[in-house]
VEXDOVEX-151165 format. One record per residue: residue number from 1; residue in one letter; x, y, z of N, C-alpha, C, O, CB in turn. Coordinates in steps of 0.02 Angstrom, whole numbers, plus 50000, padded with zeros to 5 digits. Glycine has a CB too. Layout:
REM residues N
NUM;a;X;Y;Z;X;Y;Z;X;Y;Z;X;Y;Z;X;Y;Z
...
//
This chain:
REM residues 74
1;x;54950;58150;57899;54944;58222;57889;54998;58247;57842;54985;58288;57797;54947;58258;57956
2;x;55060;58223;57852;55115;58245;57810;55102;58229;57737;55115;58270;57693;55181;58213;57833
3;x;55078;58169;57724;55064;58149;57654;55011;58194;57622;55016;58211;57563;55041;58076;57652
4;x;54961;58213;57661;54908;58257;57636;54937;58325;57618;54921;58353;57566;54853;58265;57688
5;x;54980;58351;57662;55010;58417;57648;55056;58414;57586;55056;58461;57546;55050;58440;57709
6;x;55092;58361;57580;55136;58354;57521;55094;58348;57457;55112;58377;57406;55182;58292;57528
7;x;55038;58312;57461;54994;58306;57403;54964;58374;57385;54959;58391;57326;54938;58255;57417
8;x;54943;58412;57435;54915;58479;57423;54968;58525;57392;54953;58563;57346;54888;58509;57488
9;x;55029;58521;57417;55083;58562;57389;55095;58543;57316;55105;58586;57273;55148;58554;57431
10;x;55095;58479;57301;55105;58455;57232;55050;58480;57187;55063;58503;57131;55108;58379;57230
11;x;54988;58477;57211;54931;58499;57170;54934;58575;57159;54921;58598;57103;54864;58481;57205
12;x;54951;58612;57210;54957;58685;57203;55013;58702;57153;55006;58748;57113;54972;58719;57271
13;x;55067;58665;57156;55123;58676;57109;55101;58662;57037;55120;58698;56992;55183;58632;57129
14;x;55063;58608;57028;55038;58591;56961;54993;58648;56934;55000;58668;56876;54998;58525;56963
15;x;54947;58672;56976;54903;58725;56955;54941;58789;56940;54925;58825;56892;54850;58739;57008
16;x;54991;58804;56980;55032;58864;56969;55068;58860;56902;55076;58910;56867;55082;58874;57026
17;x;55090;58801;56885;55127;58792;56822;55083;58807;56761;55109;58824;56708;55153;58721;56817
18;x;55018;58802;56769;54971;58814;56714;54947;58887;56712;54912;58907;56665;54911;58768;56720
19;x;54967;58927;56761;54942;58995;56766;54994;59045;56743;55054;59034;56749;54922;59011;56837
20;x;54970;59100;56715;55014;59156;56698;54995;59218;56738;55021;59273;56725;55011;59171;56623
21;x;54950;59210;56786;54927;59265;56828;54981;59281;56880;54992;59243;56926;54860;59248;56863
22;x;55015;59338;56871;55071;59356;56913;55053;59360;56987;55091;59337;57030;55100;59423;56891
23;x;54993;59387;57002;54972;59395;57072;54957;59327;57103;54973;59314;57161;54911;59441;57076
24;x;54925;59284;57064;54910;59216;57089;54974;59179;57103;54980;59146;57155;54867;59178;57039
25;x;55022;59184;57058;55085;59149;57067;55123;59175;57128;55152;59136;57165;55129;59157;57004
26;x;55122;59240;57139;55154;59269;57198;55121;59242;57262;55155;59227;57311;55152;59346;57197
27;x;55055;59238;57262;55019;59211;57319;55038;59138;57332;55048;59118;57389;54943;59217;57309
28;x;55042;59099;57279;55059;59029;57286;55130;59021;57313;55142;58979;57357;55052;58993;57218
29;x;55177;59059;57287;55245;59056;57312;55247;59072;57386;55280;59038;57425;55291;59105;57273
30;x;55211;59125;57406;55209;59144;57476;55179;59089;57519;55205;59073;57573;55169;59209;57485
31;x;55125;59060;57496;55093;59007;57535;55137;58946;57541;55143;58917;57594;55026;58987;57503
32;x;55169;58926;57486;55212;58867;57487;55275;58877;57529;55301;58830;57559;55231;58847;57417
33;x;55299;58939;57531;55359;58952;57570;55343;58967;57643;55388;58969;57686;55398;59010;57540
34;x;55279;58977;57658;55259;58990;57726;55269;59062;57748;55263;59078;57807;55297;58946;57772
35;x;55283;59105;57701;55291;59176;57717;55249;59218;57670;55231;59196;57615;55366;59197;57714
36;x;55234;59277;57692;55199;59324;57648;55252;59371;57620;55287;59405;57657;55143;59363;57687
37;x;55257;59372;57555;55307;59415;57523;55288;59488;57531;55229;59504;57533;55314;59397;57449
38;x;55337;59531;57535;55321;59602;57541;55282;59627;57481;55297;59608;57424;55385;59644;57550
39;x;55234;59669;57494;55194;59700;57441;55153;59651;57400;55136;59665;57343;55238;59739;57396
40;x;55138;59594;57427;55092;59549;57392;55027;59546;57431;55026;59538;57492;55123;59478;57384
41;x;54973;59552;57395;54907;59551;57425;54864;59503;57385;54874;59492;57325;54875;59622;57426
42;x;54815;59474;57419;54765;59436;57382;54721;59488;57346;54723;59547;57363;54723;59389;57429
43;x;54683;59465;57299;54638;59511;57264;54589;59544;57313;54573;59603;57306;54600;59474;57208
44;x;54567;59505;57362;54519;59531;57411;54553;59585;57454;54523;59637;57467;54492;59474;57455
45;x;54614;59571;57477;54650;59620;57518;54662;59684;57479;54651;59739;57505;54717;59591;57542
46;x;54683;59677;57417;54698;59736;57376;54634;59776;57363;54635;59838;57365;54729;59715;57309
47;x;54579;59742;57351;54515;59776;57340;54495;59815;57402;54471;59872;57397;54460;59724;57322
48;x;54503;59785;57461;54487;59819;57524;54530;59881;57533;54504;59934;57553;54496;59771;57583
49;x;54594;59875;57521;54640;59931;57528;54622;59988;57480;54622;60047;57500;54713;59908;57516
50;x;54605;59971;57419;54586;60022;57370;54522;60057;57391;54516;60118;57384;54577;59991;57301
51;x;54474;60020;57417;54411;60050;57439;54424;60098;57497;54395;60153;57499;54361;59996;57461
52;x;54467;60077;57545;54483;60121;57601;54518;60184;57577;54502;60239;57601;54527;60083;57652
53;x;54565;60177;57531;54601;60236;57505;54553;60282;57468;54558;60343;57473;54658;60213;57457
54;x;54506;60254;57430;54457;60294;57394;54413;60333;57442;54399;60392;57431;54414;60249;57349
55;x;54392;60301;57496;54351;60335;57547;54391;60391;57580;54365;60446;57591;54326;60285;57601
56;x;54455;60378;57595;54497;60430;57624;54501;60490;57577;54496;60547;57599;54568;60403;57639
57;x;54511;60476;57513;54517;60531;57465;54452;60571;57460;54453;60632;57459;54535;60503;57396
58;x;54396;60535;57457;54331;60568;57451;54315;60612;57511;54281;60663;57504;54276;60516;57442
59;x;54339;60593;57569;54323;60631;57630;54379;60680;57648;54376;60712;57701;54311;60584;57688
60;x;54429;60686;57605;54482;60734;57617;54535;60712;57667;54575;60753;57690;54453;60797;57641
61;x;54536;60648;57683;54587;60623;57729;54649;60602;57690;54664;60543;57682;54560;60563;57771
62;x;54686;60652;57667;54749;60639;57631;54792;60701;57638;54769;60755;57656;54736;60621;57556
63;x;54856;60693;57623;54903;60748;57626;54934;60755;57557;54954;60706;57526;54958;60737;57681
64;x;54938;60816;57534;54969;60831;57469;55045;60830;57478;55071;60852;57529;54945;60900;57441
65;x;55080;60804;57429;55152;60796;57433;55187;60863;57448;55235;60864;57487;55178;60768;57368
66;x;55164;60916;57419;55194;60982;57432;55187;61002;57506;55232;61033;57533;55161;61036;57388
67;x;55131;60983;57537;55122;60998;57608;55173;60960;57651;55200;60987;57699;55050;60979;57630
68;x;55187;60898;57632;55237;60859;57669;55306;60889;57661;55345;60893;57709;55237;60786;57645
69;x;55322;60909;57600;55387;60940;57588;55396;61003;57629;55449;61015;57658;55396;60956;57514
70;x;55344;61044;57632;55346;61106;57671;55352;61091;57745;55391;61122;57781;55285;61149;57656
71;x;55312;61043;57769;55312;61026;57840;55380;61001;57863;55403;61019;57917;55258;60973;57855
72;x;55411;60959;57822;55475;60928;57842;55536;60962;57810;55591;60936;57812;55475;60855;57824
73;x;55524;61020;57779;55578;61060;57750;55621;61017;57703;55682;61014;57709;55622;61091;57805
74;x;55588;60985;57656;55624;60943;57608;55634;60980;57543;55662;60953;57496;55585;60877;57595
//
């Protein structure tokens, strides 16, 4: 099992070296290090988040910055 994992890590590293896609590289770094870096999303996750935000906006589920400032006396 260990040899398989090392081979997969080597192959992922080779593929990453050929890529200039910043998001792909961030995902690969996170996967190889075993952690998810802050503010990194897969393309699918980011697409889902954008769709949810768009639906919130369309249905009026948002707060205007001026309203927050007034509410919290900023």
